[in-house]
N, C-alpha and C positions, 0 to 999 in steps of 0.2 A: 537538536533536542525537541524543538517544536514539531518537526516533521515526524519524529518518532512517536510523540504523544498523539498526534493526529492519526497516525497509522493504527495505534492501539485503539483509539476511539472508533474508527471505522470498523476494525475487526470485531469490537464488542457489539456494535449495532448489527453487523452481519450475522454474528453468532446468535443474538437474541431473536432475529427474524427467522432464523433457521429452526429454532427449537420451540418457539412460542407461536400459537395461532389462536385466533378468535373467530368462531363461526356464529353467524346470526341467522336465525330462522323464525318463522312466525306463521300465523293463520289469521284470517279475517273473514267475516261473514255477515250478511244481513238477511233477516227472515221476516216474511209476512205471513201471519196466521189468521185465517178468517174466524177461527175458534167456534165453528159451527153456529149455533144460535146466540152465542155470547158476542160481546164486542170484539172486533178485530184488533190485532196488535202487531206492531213492528218492533223487532229486537235487533240488537247489534252485538258483535263480539269481535275482539281483536286482541291477540296475544303475541308476545315476543319471547324468544329464548336466546340467551347468550351463553355460549360454551367456549371457555378458554382452556387451552391445553398447553402445558409446558412439560415436556418429557413424559413421565408417568403420572403427572398430576393433572386433574381436571376440575375446573370450577364451573358450575352451572347456575345461572340466574334466570328466573322466570318473571315475567311482568305482564300484568293486565293493563292494557292501555285505553280501555273504553269505559272505565268506571266513572260514576257521576261526580266523584271528587277528584278526578284526574288519575294519572298512571299510578299503579300500586304494585309492590313486589308480591309475588305468589310463591317464591321458593328461592333458596340460596344454599347450595351444597358444595362441598369440596371433598374430593377423594384422591388418595395417593397410595402408592404401594412401596413397601420396604421389604424387598425380597418376597417371601411368600405371605407377608402380612399386608392386609388392606386396611387403611384407616379412612373412615368416612365421617364427615362432620356436617350435621344439619344445623344451619345457622339462622333459620327463619322460624319465628313463632307464628304459626299460621292461624287464621281465623276459621275455625272448623265447626262452629255451631251450625247444625243442620236447620234448614228452614222448612223442610218437607217431611213426609212420613218416614220414620225410621232414622232420621238424622240425629246427630249428637245432641244431647240435652243440655250440655254445658260446654263452655270453652275450656280447652286444655291450658294448663299453666305453661310458662316458658320452659320449665324444667321437663315437662312432658313432651313438648313439641320440638325442642332442640336437644342436641347432645352429640356425643361422639361414639361411633361403633367401631370396634377393632375386631377383625376376623382373620383367621388363619386357615388357609386351604393347603392341604398336602395330598399329592397323588399317592395312592396305595394300590398297586396293580391297575385294574381297569376302573377303579373308583376314586373319587376325591372326597376326603374327609375335611370338613370345615367346622370351626368353633368360633363363637363370638364372645364379647365380654359380658353378654347376658347369660351365658352358660348354654346357649342353644347349640346343639351338635347336628350337623347335616352330613349325610352320606349320599352322594349322587354319582351317576354314571350312566352309560349306555351299553346294553347287552342285546345282541341279535336284533338291532334296530329299535329296541324299546328303551326309552329314557326313563330312568327311575330316580326318585329322590325321596329321602326320608329325613324329617327334621324332628328331633326330640327336644321338647321344651315344656316348661311348667304349665303353660296355658292349654296344653293338649298337643299330642303328636300330630304331624301332618305328613301324609304319604301321597305322592303323585306318580302316575305312570302314564306315558303317552307314546304313541307310535302309529305306524301305518300297518294295518293288517288286511291283506287281500284287497288293497285299493281303498280301504276305509280308514280315515283318521280317527283314532280313539284316544280319549283323555279321561282319566279317572282320578279323583282326589278324595282322600279320606282325611277329614280334619276333626280331631277330638271325637271320633266315633261316627261322625256324620259323613255320608258318601254322596258326592255329586259326580256326574259324568256328562260327556258330550260325544256325539258321533258326527262325522262329516264325510261326505262322498260326493262324487259328480256322476250324474246319470244323464246321458244324451245332452251334454253341455250345460246342464242345470246343476249348480252347486247346492247341495242340501245339507242342513245341519239340524240335529235333534239334541236337546239337552234334557237332563233329568227333571228339570222344572216343567217339562212338556212343551217348551217353546220350540216352534218349528220355523225355519227360515229357508226360503228358496231364492237363489239369485241366478239370473240368466240374462243374456244379451237380447235386445229387442230393437231391431232396426237402427243400430248404432247407439242405442241407449243401454243402460244397465237397469234392470228391473228387479226389485227385491220385495218378495211377499213374506210377511211375518204373521204367524198366529201366536198370540200371547195368552196363556191360560189365566184363569181368574186367580186373584191373590187374596189369601185369607188375612184377616186382621190379626194383629199381635199387640199384646199389652206393652206399655212402656217399661223400661228398666231404670230403677232409681240410681242416682249417682252415689259414689262412695269415694273415699280418699284414694282408692287404687283403680277404680273402674269408672269410666265415663258412662253416664246413663244414656239411654236412647229414647227418642220420642215414640209414641204409639204408631203402629202401621195400620193404615186404613184399608178396609177391604176394597177390592177392585174387580169389576166384572171382566170376563174374558173379552178380548177384542182382536181385530186384525188390522194390518196396515199394508199399504202398497206404496212403494217409493220408486220413482223413476228419475234417474240422474244422467246427465250428459256432460262430457268435457267439451268446453268451447275453445275455439281457436285463440281466444283472448288469454287463455291460461286459467280461466275460472271454471268452476263447475256449477251447473244449475240443476237443482233437484226439486221435485214436487212430491209431497207425501200426503196421502189420504189415510185418515184413521177413523175406524168405526166407533172408537171409544167416545168421542164427542162430535162425530160427523164433521170433522174439520179438515181443511186443506191448507197445507203449509208450503210456501214457495221460498227456497233458500238459495242464495248465490254465495259461493265461498271460494277462497283461494288459499293455497299454501305455498310458502316460498322459503 
């Protein structure tokens, strides 16, 4: 009998190991910024992600490990599927008050930051129709190489289209009547992107390094939005002059990446060493 119990115990352990898995990944970086004419500063960042999987259920935990008060949780979610139904639970009440221009004016309540979302996806022909417990309905699919998605919701419909046309990657989004777009292509080994905000980026190889040149247009100011019982207010957005930046990065044999970025916004040079694992 003891041998039989031991056999069942070994079988249970082997079965658990076969269906359950935990993956740990993270990033870490240290940056030195001379801040132009202002005082220089050194900053650090280190984050960890834990993803546990058992069958069709996934639990994801995020952690910031470089905070002044010690490690802190940044996210906790669990998602599982029951046939065509997906259940996702957000279990973390995040600290989401913005500290800069345009950030949230107030912290969300636990009821706003946490909750359970239930969605149903059903294939109908070449399209997939989804509905969640908020009443949002999404129709998505891909036709002739173009991916299309339309979501109908009370806060404003959202329609997106993306694909490759004549060697150019095109993406268009219309949200509540406002349209944004981006174009991307490669010319003579140089990857170019152009957005509706007039932001232009060029990325190319340079003597074993990767060089990225970005031109950012000026930013207009925007008034703050007051908070209400149903809407989180936002802080005012400050006007910003147009500027350009040049970033050169190189992968080192140690596994880290070293990057140098110069910005004309404040005539600053930033050196950053980072690693992802």
